[in-house]
C-alpha positions in Angstrom: -71.9 -86.5 -151.5 -73.4 -85.3 -148.2 -75.1 -81.9 -148.5 -75.7 -80.5 -145.1 -78.9 -78.6 -145.6 -82.1 -80.5 -145.4 -81.4 -84.1 -144.4 -84.3 -86.5 -143.8 -86.7 -85.0 -141.3 -87.2 -87.3 -138.4 -90.8 -86.2 -137.5 -93.8 -88.3 -138.4 -96.0 -86.1 -140.6 -99.1 -88.3 -139.9 -100.6 -87.7 -143.4 -103.3 -90.2 -142.7 -104.6 -88.1 -139.8 -104.3 -84.6 -141.1 -107.7 -84.7 -142.7 -109.3 -85.3 -139.3 -110.3 -81.7 -138.4 -111.2 -82.4 -134.8 -107.9 -84.3 -134.2 -105.8 -81.5 -135.7 -107.6 -78.8 -133.7 -107.0 -80.8 -130.5 -103.4 -81.3 -131.4 -102.5 -77.7 -132.1 -104.2 -76.6 -128.8 -102.5 -79.4 -126.7 -100.4 -78.1 -123.8 -97.5 -80.3 -124.9 -97.4 -79.0 -128.5 -94.4 -76.7 -129.3 -93.9 -73.9 -131.8 -91.0 -72.1 -133.3 -91.2 -68.7 -135.0 -90.0 -67.7 -138.5 -89.8 -64.0 -139.2 -89.4 -63.8 -142.9 -86.5 -66.2 -143.6 -85.1 -65.9 -140.1 -85.6 -68.4 -137.3 -85.8 -67.5 -133.7 -83.0 -69.4 -132.0 -81.1 -69.9 -128.7 -77.3 -69.8 -128.9 -74.4 -69.9 -126.6 -72.2 -66.7 -126.3 -69.7 -67.7 -129.1 -72.5 -69.1 -131.4 -70.9 -72.5 -131.6 -74.1 -74.2 -130.5 -77.5 -73.1 -131.8 -81.0 -74.5 -131.3 -84.5 -73.7 -132.3 -86.3 -71.8 -129.6 -89.5 -73.7 -128.8 -92.5 -71.8 -127.5 -95.7 -73.1 -125.9 -99.0 -72.3 -127.5 -99.8 -69.8 -124.7 -96.5 -68.0 -125.3 -97.3 -67.8 -129.1 -100.7 -66.3 -128.3 -99.1 -63.8 -125.9 -96.8 -62.7 -128.8 -99.9 -61.8 -130.8 -99.5 -64.6 -133.2 -102.2 -67.0 -134.4 -101.8 -70.5 -133.1 -104.5 -71.8 -135.4 -102.4 -70.7 -138.5 -99.3 -72.6 -137.3 -97.8 -75.0 -139.9 -97.8 -78.5 -138.7 -94.3 -80.1 -139.1 -94.9 -83.5 -137.5 -94.9 -85.6 -134.4 -91.6 -86.3 -132.5 -91.5 -90.1 -132.4 -89.4 -90.0 -129.2 -91.9 -88.2 -126.9 -95.0 -87.8 -129.1 -94.8 -84.0 -129.0 -96.4 -82.2 -132.0 -94.1 -79.6 -133.5 -95.2 -76.5 -135.4 -93.8 -73.4 -137.1 -95.5 -70.0 -137.0 -94.6 -67.6 -139.8 -94.7 -63.9 -139.3 -92.9 -60.9 -141.0 -89.6 -59.4 -140.1 -91.4 -56.1 -139.8 -93.6 -57.6 -137.1 -90.7 -59.2 -135.2 -88.9 -55.8 -135.1 -91.8 -53.6 -134.2 -94.5 -55.4 -132.2 -94.1 -54.3 -128.6 -95.1 -57.7 -127.1 -92.8 -59.6 -129.5 -89.8 -57.4 -129.8 -87.7 -58.9 -127.0 -88.9 -62.5 -127.3 -88.1 -62.6 -131.1 -84.9 -60.6 -131.1 -82.6 -63.7 -131.5 -83.3 -64.2 -135.2 -80.9 -65.8 -137.6 -81.3 -66.1 -141.4 -81.6 -69.7 -142.6 -78.6 -69.5 -145.0 -76.5 -68.3 -142.1 -77.6 -71.2 -139.9 -76.7 -73.7 -142.7 -73.3 -72.0 -143.3 -72.4 -71.9 -139.6 -73.0 -75.5 -139.0 -73.8 -74.9 -135.3 -77.4 -76.1 -135.4 -78.1 -79.9 -135.3 -79.0 -81.2 -138.7 -82.4 -82.5 -137.5 -83.4 -79.0 -136.4 -82.0 -77.3 -139.5 -84.1 -79.7 -141.6 -87.2 -78.5 -139.7 -86.3 -74.9 -140.3 -85.8 -75.6 -144.0 -89.1 -77.4 -144.2 -90.9 -74.5 -142.5 -89.3 -71.9 -144.7 -90.4 -73.8 -147.8 -94.0 -74.2 -146.5 -94.1 -70.6 -145.4 -93.2 -69.3 -148.8 -95.9 -71.5 -150.4 -98.5 -70.1 -148.0 -97.4 -66.5 -148.7 -98.0 -67.1 -152.4 -101.3 -68.9 -152.1 -103.5 -66.6 -150.0 -105.8 -66.1 -153.0 -107.4 -68.7 -155.4 -105.7 -68.9 -158.7 -109.0 -69.9 -160.3 -111.5 -67.4 -159.0 -109.5 -65.0 -156.8 -111.3 -66.0 -153.6 -109.6 -66.4 -150.2 -107.8 -69.7 -149.6 -108.4 -71.2 -146.2 -105.7 -73.2 -144.4 -106.5 -76.9 -144.0 -104.8 -80.0 -142.7 -102.4 -78.2 -140.4 -101.0 -76.1 -143.3 -100.6 -78.9 -145.8 -103.5 -77.7 -148.0 -105.4 -74.5 -148.8 -109.0 -74.5 -150.1 -110.9 -71.7 -151.7 -114.0 -70.8 -149.8 -115.8 -69.7 -153.0 -115.2 -72.3 -155.7 -113.7 -75.1 -153.6 -110.3 -75.2 -155.5 -107.7 -77.1 -153.5 -103.9 -76.4 -153.6 -101.1 -78.4 -152.0 -97.5 -77.5 -151.3 -95.2 -78.1 -154.2 -91.4 -78.0 -154.8 -89.6 -76.7 -157.9 -87.2 -79.4 -159.2 -83.8 -77.9 -160.3 -81.0 -79.7 -162.0 -77.5 -78.6 -160.9 -74.6 -80.2 -162.8 -70.9 -80.6 -162.8 -70.1 -80.3 -166.5 -66.7 -81.8 -167.0 -64.3 -83.3 -169.7 -62.7 -85.4 -167.0 -59.8 -83.1 -166.0 -61.6 -79.7 -166.1 -65.0 -78.5 -164.9 -67.2 -75.6 -166.1 -67.9 -73.0 -163.4 -69.9 -69.8 -163.9 -70.5 -66.4 -162.3 -74.1 -65.2 -162.6 -75.1 -61.5 -162.5 -76.8 -62.0 -159.1 -73.9 -63.8 -157.4 -71.7 -62.1 -154.9 -68.4 -60.7 -156.2 -66.0 -63.4 -157.4 -68.3 -66.3 -156.5 -68.5 -69.1 -159.1 -70.7 -72.1 -159.1 -71.8 -75.1 -161.2 -74.5 -74.7 -163.8 -78.1 -75.1 -162.8 -81.6 -74.6 -164.1 -85.2 -75.4 -163.5 -86.8 -78.5 -165.0 -89.5 -77.4 -167.4 -92.7 -79.2 -168.4 -91.9 -82.1 -170.7 -88.3 -82.4 -169.4 -86.8 -85.4 -167.7 -83.7 -85.0 -165.7 -81.3 -85.9 -168.5 -83.0 -83.6 -171.0 -83.1 -80.7 -168.5 -79.3 -81.0 -167.9 -78.6 -81.1 -171.6 -81.0 -78.2 -172.4 -79.8 -75.9 -169.6 -76.1 -76.6 -170.4 -76.7 -75.9 -174.1 -78.7 -72.7 -173.4 -76.2 -71.3 -170.9 -72.9 -72.3 -172.3 -73.4 -73.6 -175.8 -72.0 -77.0 -174.8 -73.4 -80.3 -175.9 -73.2 -83.0 -173.2 -73.5 -86.7 -173.6 -73.7 -89.0 -170.6 -75.6 -87.6 -167.6 -75.8 -89.3 -164.2 -77.9 -88.4 -161.2 -75.7 -88.3 -158.1 -78.0 -87.1 -155.3 -80.7 -84.6 -154.3 -81.1 -81.9 -151.7 -84.1 -79.9 -150.5 -83.3 -76.2 -150.9 -85.8 -73.8 -149.3 -84.9 -70.7 -151.2 -87.8 -70.6 -151.6 -88.9 -74.2 -152.3 -86.6 -76.1 -154.6 -85.4 -79.6 -154.8 -81.8 -79.7 -156.2 -81.0 -82.7 -158.3 -77.2 -83.0 -158.5 -75.8 -84.5 -161.7 -72.5 -85.1 -163.5 -72.5 -84.4 -167.2 -69.7 -85.2 -169.7 -69.1 -82.4 -172.3 -68.7 -83.5 -175.9 -66.4 -80.5 -176.7 -64.9 -77.5 -174.8 -65.9 -74.4 -176.8 -68.0 -72.1 -174.7 -70.7 -69.8 -176.0 -72.1 -68.0 -173.0 -75.6 -66.7 -172.7 -74.9 -63.2 -171.4 -78.5 -62.6 -170.3 -78.1 -65.4 -167.6 -74.3 -65.7 -167.0 -71.8 -62.9 -166.7 -68.8 -65.3 -167.1 -68.1 -69.0 -167.5 -64.9 -70.9 -168.0 -63.2 -74.2 -167.7 -61.2 -74.7 -164.5 -58.5 -77.3 -163.8 -58.5 -79.5 -160.7 -55.9 -77.3 -159.1 -57.9 -74.1 -159.7 -61.1 -75.7 -158.5 -59.5 -77.0 -155.4 -58.0 -73.6 -154.6 -61.5 -72.0 -155.0 -63.0 -74.7 -152.8 -60.3 -74.0 -150.2 -60.6 -70.2 -150.3 -57.0 -69.7 -151.5 -57.4 -68.9 -155.2 -54.8 -66.4 -156.5 -57.6 -64.1 -157.9 -59.8 -64.7 -154.8 -62.4 -66.6 -156.7 -64.5 -68.8 -154.5 -67.3 -71.4 -154.5 -70.5 -71.7 -152.4 -70.1 -73.2 -148.9 -70.4 -76.9 -147.9 -74.1 -76.5 -147.3 -74.7 -76.3 -151.0 -75.0 -79.0 -153.7 -72.6 -77.1 -155.9 -69.9 -77.4 -153.3 -70.6 -81.1 -152.8 -70.5 -81.7 -156.6 -67.1 -80.0 -157.0 -65.7 -81.7 -153.9 -66.9 -85.2 -155.2 -65.4 -84.5 -158.6 -62.0 -83.4 -157.1 -61.9 -86.6 -155.0 -62.7 -88.8 -158.0 -65.9 -89.9 -156.4 -67.6 -89.1 -159.7 
């Protein structure tokens, strides 16, 4: 399986130097440092006319300041090992990007991250940086205040830590591990339509890993809760960072002990067993009832594709 969203990021995150306040302050203010802007979940990009090639638009620190954005609140992404350039992301709101007079024109070329992943026009190394920044940006948005005393949390270590000014509590970015599983009897696979899904879209089962779970137990628990199925053997096949908002998808294959479905209507609108022919037609976008699966950027797509090709 080769999920296309979030491959290994090539930048050096220099974790051993991020605690050096003077070094980090000098780095963010260096003339060679470069910044890209996130407006909500949209990245500011450069594209050719037919949008077959898309790249992150890199700003200088002076250009970021001219846009009315705070350089000192930029999120440090890492050092490019090829030229030593420090790369940052600056998070702002979609409202600001649309309305601020000094930023409106410069930030008009904004594309949602899911769209960037689906189009496949952005180099994977840059898409990984955007995904990394979105995940960190969401974390910062939800950690402005201290969970212990309610005080303000100051940004530290280039955005890789927040510390409460009042009680000293420290918080670090985290990801939410999620199991996503192809539940199969060998020749059929369970696919489900959740209430929040677009019309006629189906996907594999998935759920968050809860405290006390390991991966196997989480797969078995979530499958049982959502469909009533007991599964036996579970194998971990791969993983994928998924910045919506900050998850790590753990792709698994699970063998069902029996085929009778008892669907949890609170979470799933409909679930069914699908044959290889049906699943392949959904993957190819030619299903007779126009049912479809998530695009190739998703772990669900990759799991179904691997199952169809007998890779799993």
